[in-house]
C-alpha positions as CSV (number, residue, x, y, z in Angstrom):
1,M,60.6,89.5,116.1
2,L,58.7,91.9,118.0
3,T,59.2,94.6,115.4
4,Y,57.4,92.4,112.9
5,I,54.5,91.5,115.1
6,L,53.6,95.0,116.4
7,P,52.3,96.8,113.4
8,G,48.7,97.1,113.3
9,R,48.0,95.8,116.7
10,F,47.2,99.0,118.5
11,A,47.1,102.8,118.0
12,D,50.5,104.0,116.7
13,S,51.9,100.3,116.9
14,E,53.9,100.8,113.5
15,L,55.5,103.9,115.0
16,A,56.4,102.2,118.1
17,S,57.6,99.2,116.1
18,E,59.8,101.3,113.9
19,A,61.2,103.1,116.9
20,I,62.3,100.0,118.5
21,Y,63.8,98.6,115.3
22,T,65.7,101.9,114.7
23,L,67.1,101.9,118.3
24,L,68.1,98.2,117.9
25,S,69.9,99.2,114.8
26,F,72.0,101.8,116.3
27,V,72.7,99.7,119.4
28,G,73.7,96.9,117.0
29,V,76.3,99.0,115.2
30,Y,77.7,100.3,118.4
31,H,78.0,96.9,119.9
32,D,79.6,95.6,116.5
33,G,82.3,98.3,116.9
34,L,83.2,97.1,120.4
35,L,83.3,93.6,119.2
36,S,85.6,94.6,116.3
37,K,87.9,96.6,118.7
38,A,88.2,93.6,121.1
39,A,88.8,91.1,118.4
40,K,91.8,93.3,117.1
41,T,93.3,93.3,120.6
42,G,92.7,89.6,121.3
43,L,90.3,90.3,124.1
44,L,87.6,87.8,122.5
45,A,87.5,84.2,124.1
46,D,85.1,81.5,123.7
47,R,83.3,79.7,126.5
48,E,86.4,77.5,127.1
49,G,88.7,80.5,127.4
50,K,90.4,80.1,124.1
51,S,91.2,83.1,121.9
52,V,88.5,83.6,119.2
53,E,90.0,84.2,115.7
54,V,87.9,86.4,113.6
55,E,88.1,85.8,109.8
56,V,88.1,89.1,107.9
57,T,85.9,89.0,104.9
58,A,86.6,90.9,101.5
59,F,83.7,93.2,102.3
60,N,85.1,94.1,105.7
61,R,88.7,94.4,104.5
62,Y,87.5,96.9,101.8
63,H,85.3,99.1,103.9
64,G,87.5,98.9,106.9
65,R,90.6,99.9,104.7
66,L,88.7,102.8,103.4
67,S,87.4,104.0,106.7
68,T,90.9,103.8,108.3
69,Q,92.5,105.8,105.5
70,S,89.8,108.5,105.3
71,D,88.0,110.1,108.3
72,V,85.5,111.7,105.8
73,Y,84.6,108.4,104.4
74,R,84.0,106.9,107.8
75,A,82.0,109.9,108.7
76,A,79.9,109.6,105.4
77,A,79.4,105.9,105.9
78,L,78.1,106.5,109.4
79,L,75.7,109.1,108.5
80,L,74.5,107.2,105.5
81,S,73.8,104.1,107.7
82,G,72.1,106.3,110.3
83,L,69.7,107.7,107.6
84,Q,69.0,104.2,106.3
85,F,68.2,103.1,109.9
86,S,65.8,105.9,110.9
87,E,64.3,107.0,107.6
88,K,61.0,105.1,108.1
89,L,60.7,106.4,111.6
90,I,61.2,109.9,110.6
91,E,58.6,109.4,107.7
92,M,56.1,108.1,110.0
93,A,56.6,110.7,112.7
94,V,56.2,113.5,110.1
95,V,53.1,112.1,108.4
96,K,51.4,111.8,111.8
97,R,52.4,115.2,113.1
98,C,52.7,117.3,110.1
99,G,50.6,115.8,107.3
100,E,51.3,114.6,103.7
101,K,52.7,117.9,102.3
102,A,55.4,117.9,104.9
103,R,56.1,114.3,104.5
104,W,57.3,114.7,100.8
105,K,59.5,117.6,101.8
106,V,61.2,115.5,104.3
107,V,61.4,112.5,102.0
108,F,62.9,114.7,99.3
109,W,65.8,116.1,101.7
110,I,66.5,112.7,103.1
111,E,67.1,111.2,99.6
112,M,69.1,114.4,98.7
113,A,71.3,113.8,101.7
114,K,71.9,110.1,100.8
115,V,72.8,111.2,97.3
116,V,75.3,113.6,98.5
117,L,76.7,111.0,100.8
118,R,77.0,108.3,98.2
119,L,78.5,110.7,95.8
120,N,81.3,111.5,98.5
121,L,81.9,107.6,99.0
122,L,82.1,107.2,95.2
123,Q,84.7,110.0,94.9
124,I,87.0,108.8,98.0
125,S,86.9,105.5,97.0
126,G,88.4,106.2,93.5
127,R,85.2,105.8,91.3
128,R,84.3,102.3,92.8
129,M,81.1,100.7,93.5
130,V,79.1,102.1,96.4
131,T,77.6,99.0,98.1
132,G,74.2,99.0,100.1
133,N,75.8,98.6,103.4
134,V,79.0,100.6,103.9
135,I,79.9,99.8,107.4
136,P,81.8,96.5,108.3
137,E,79.6,93.5,109.1
138,R,79.6,91.6,112.3
139,L,81.6,88.3,112.1
140,V,81.3,87.1,115.7
141,D,78.4,85.5,117.4
142,P,78.0,86.9,120.8
143,A,76.2,83.9,121.9
144,Q,79.6,81.8,121.4
145,L,81.7,84.2,123.5
146,G,82.7,83.5,127.0
147,P,84.0,86.0,129.7
148,A,86.3,88.8,128.2
149,R,90.0,88.2,128.7
150,S,92.3,90.7,130.4
151,M,94.7,92.9,128.6
152,A,97.7,90.9,130.1
153,D,96.4,87.5,129.0
154,A,95.6,88.9,125.6
155,G,99.1,90.4,125.2
156,R,100.8,87.1,126.4
157,K,98.5,85.2,123.7
158,N,99.2,87.6,121.0
159,G,102.9,87.2,120.9
160,G,104.3,87.4,124.5
161,A,107.4,85.3,125.2
162,E,105.5,83.3,127.7
163,D,103.4,81.4,125.2
164,D,105.4,79.3,122.8
165,D,102.3,77.9,121.0
166,A,101.1,81.2,120.0
167,P,101.2,81.7,116.1
168,W,103.7,84.2,114.6
169,K,102.1,87.3,113.2
170,G,103.6,89.4,110.4
171,E,103.8,93.1,111.7
172,R,103.0,94.6,108.3
173,S,100.6,92.1,106.7
174,G,99.0,91.0,110.0
175,L,98.9,87.3,108.6
176,K,99.4,84.5,111.2
177,F,101.5,81.5,110.7
178,R,101.3,78.4,112.9
179,A,104.2,76.3,114.1
180,V,104.9,73.0,112.2
181,R,104.5,70.9,115.4
182,D,101.1,72.5,116.0
183,I,99.9,71.6,112.5
184,L,101.1,68.0,112.9
185,A,99.4,67.7,116.1
186,Q,96.2,69.1,115.0
187,S,96.4,66.8,111.9
188,E,97.2,63.7,113.8
189,G,100.6,63.3,112.0
190,T,100.6,63.4,108.3
191,A,97.4,61.4,107.6
192,H,95.3,64.7,107.3
193,L,97.9,67.1,106.7
194,G,96.6,67.7,103.1
195,A,93.1,68.3,104.4
196,F,94.5,70.8,107.0
197,V,96.5,72.6,104.5
198,S,93.5,73.0,102.2
199,S,91.5,74.5,105.0
200,E,94.0,76.9,105.8
201,A,94.6,78.0,102.1
202,R,94.1,81.8,101.6
203,S,92.3,83.0,98.5
204,P,93.6,85.9,96.4
205,E,90.9,88.2,97.9
206,T,92.2,87.5,101.3
207,V,95.9,88.7,100.7
208,S,95.5,91.1,97.8
209,P,95.4,94.9,98.6
210,A,91.9,96.2,99.9
211,R,91.2,98.8,97.1
212,S,91.7,95.8,94.5
213,L,88.7,94.0,95.9
214,V,86.3,96.4,94.1
215,R,87.4,97.5,90.5
216,R,87.7,101.2,89.6
217,Y,85.0,102.2,87.0
218,N,85.7,103.2,83.5
219,A,83.5,106.0,82.0
220,L,80.5,103.7,81.2
221,G,80.4,102.2,84.6
222,L,80.8,105.5,86.3
223,V,77.6,106.7,84.4
224,G,75.9,103.7,85.5
225,E,76.7,104.1,89.1
226,L,75.8,107.8,88.9
227,L,72.3,106.6,87.6
228,F,71.9,104.2,90.4
229,I,72.8,106.7,93.0
230,L,70.4,109.4,91.5
231,R,67.5,107.2,90.8
232,P,65.8,107.7,94.1
233,I,65.8,111.3,94.0
234,L,64.6,111.3,90.4
235,Y,61.7,109.2,91.5
236,V,60.8,111.4,94.4
237,I,60.9,114.4,92.1
238,G,58.5,112.6,89.8
239,I,56.1,111.7,92.4
240,R,56.0,115.3,94.0
241,K,55.3,116.7,90.4
242,L,52.8,114.0,89.1
243,G,51.6,112.1,92.1
244,K,52.0,108.3,93.3
245,S,49.2,107.2,90.8
246,D,50.9,108.4,87.7
247,W,52.8,105.6,85.8
248,R,55.6,107.9,84.6
249,P,57.6,108.2,87.9
250,W,57.4,104.4,88.2
251,A,58.4,103.8,84.5
252,L,61.3,106.2,84.6
253,S,62.8,104.8,87.9
254,L,62.6,101.3,86.4
255,L,64.2,102.5,83.1
256,V,67.0,104.3,85.0
257,E,67.7,101.3,87.2
258,L,67.7,98.8,84.2
259,A,70.2,101.1,82.3
260,S,72.3,101.4,85.4
261,R,72.7,97.9,85.8
262,Q,73.4,97.2,82.1
263,M,76.2,99.9,82.0
264,I,77.8,98.6,85.2
265,R,77.8,95.0,84.0
266,T,79.1,95.9,80.7
267,D,81.8,98.0,82.1
268,L,83.0,95.4,84.7
269,H,83.0,92.8,82.0
270,A,85.3,94.7,79.8
271,T,87.8,95.3,82.8
272,D,90.0,92.3,83.5
273,K,88.1,89.7,81.4
274,E,90.4,86.9,82.8
275,V,89.6,87.8,86.4
276,P,86.5,86.5,88.0
277,E,84.0,88.8,89.5
278,R,85.2,89.9,93.0
279,T,83.1,88.8,95.9
280,V,82.1,92.4,96.9
281,E,81.0,93.3,93.4
282,K,79.2,90.0,92.9
283,D,77.2,90.3,96.3
284,E,76.4,93.8,95.5
285,L,75.1,93.2,92.0
286,S,73.1,90.3,93.3
287,R,71.4,92.6,95.9
288,R,70.6,95.2,93.3
289,K,69.0,92.6,91.2
290,W,66.5,91.6,94.2
291,L,65.7,95.4,94.6
292,F,63.6,95.0,91.4
293,L,61.0,93.1,93.4
294,Y,60.2,96.4,95.1
295,Y,58.5,97.6,91.9
296,L,55.7,95.0,92.5
297,L,55.1,96.9,95.8
298,R,55.2,100.6,94.6
299,S,52.2,102.5,93.2
300,P,50.5,102.5,90.7
301,F,51.6,98.8,90.0
302,F,50.8,97.7,93.6
303,D,47.5,99.4,93.6
304,R,46.3,97.8,90.3
305,F,47.8,94.5,90.3
306,T,49.8,93.4,93.5
307,E,47.5,94.4,96.4
308,S,44.5,92.3,95.4
309,R,46.6,89.2,94.9
310,M,48.3,89.7,98.2
311,T,45.0,90.3,99.9
312,R,43.7,87.0,98.5
313,V,46.9,85.1,99.7
314,A,46.6,86.7,103.2
315,D,42.9,85.6,103.2
316,W,43.7,82.1,102.4
317,C,46.5,81.7,104.9
318,S,44.4,83.3,107.6
319,N,42.1,80.0,107.9
320,K,45.1,77.7,107.8
321,P,46.9,76.5,111.0
322,L,50.6,78.0,111.3
323,L,49.9,80.0,108.1
324,N,47.4,82.3,109.9
325,L,50.4,84.3,111.2
326,V,51.8,84.8,107.7
327,G,48.3,85.9,106.7
328,A,48.1,88.4,109.6
329,L,51.4,89.8,108.9
330,I,50.6,90.4,105.3
331,H,47.4,92.2,106.2
332,D,49.2,94.3,108.7
333,Y,52.0,95.3,106.2
334,L,49.8,95.9,103.1
335,P,48.8,99.5,104.3
336,L,52.3,100.2,105.4
337,W,53.7,99.4,101.8
338,Q,51.0,101.5,100.3
339,Q,51.3,104.6,102.6
340,Y,54.9,105.0,103.4
341,Y,57.5,105.6,100.7
342,F,60.6,104.3,102.5
343,Y,59.1,100.9,103.0
344,T,59.5,100.2,99.3
345,S,62.1,102.7,98.1
346,A,65.0,100.3,98.2
347,S,67.2,103.3,98.5
């Protein structure tokens, strides 16, 4: 919350706010990695001392498998995430220390590095969709955890002979199967057995091979994905050549993104027509659809249409109880959206 309140409050407050946000992002990734390792070894326990079972999502299965199979993929994913975390802070620091001309050089090279990293991810994944977030997500709420268990306790719980109630775990699949007596005990006999079985049923995405969670592109989809990856660098080149106030970079970026979306959807629809859209693909396409809203915050559209309307909304909110905080935040962020590229780049 602090990172949203600080901008505009004192000199260099936006730089301090972004520095805090960047630091927290890196610490969060490190913390998530520790939780993931602890979950795999059975060291996580709730406040009652019971082992915490972490449900693995399709997204985490897909990226986790690729990261495990390829060190290059894992390194590229971490570098890309690091750039995404720190790009705003880098741009702010360059503007304040080196000026406008140096800013666009740095922005260009950051976007170029992200293009190279995404192309590597596209190639290593076997011509599959590159998602916005490329590192596994956190699936454990740290607030619900209790003291960490010892390795000895975890070993007994995960399959030691001393614990007869522990579920059997397949060595190759990693799937866990509970004893019938435990199922009947939890379901109070047979009265609720059907509901229990339904809750334990696994979807095809849970048991299918990780790479099948995202379909391989055909030629049309590959062109669409390449356009989506190259779109930010084309936009930056246009701004450097023609300026932020020119409509051509804005329009070119929008057209490229629209063409990319249409090509990808057409390609995926033609592949496995009888199979519904995978969760990872569906979530990523939904995320990309929402990215079109950023065009409302980019110059020259922002300067000519959005800014005045948002200013009126902020002024109206400023005089209303509870809404005055919203109005203040809009006033504080308007100059950031207008001045800094990475606040609205959606790259």
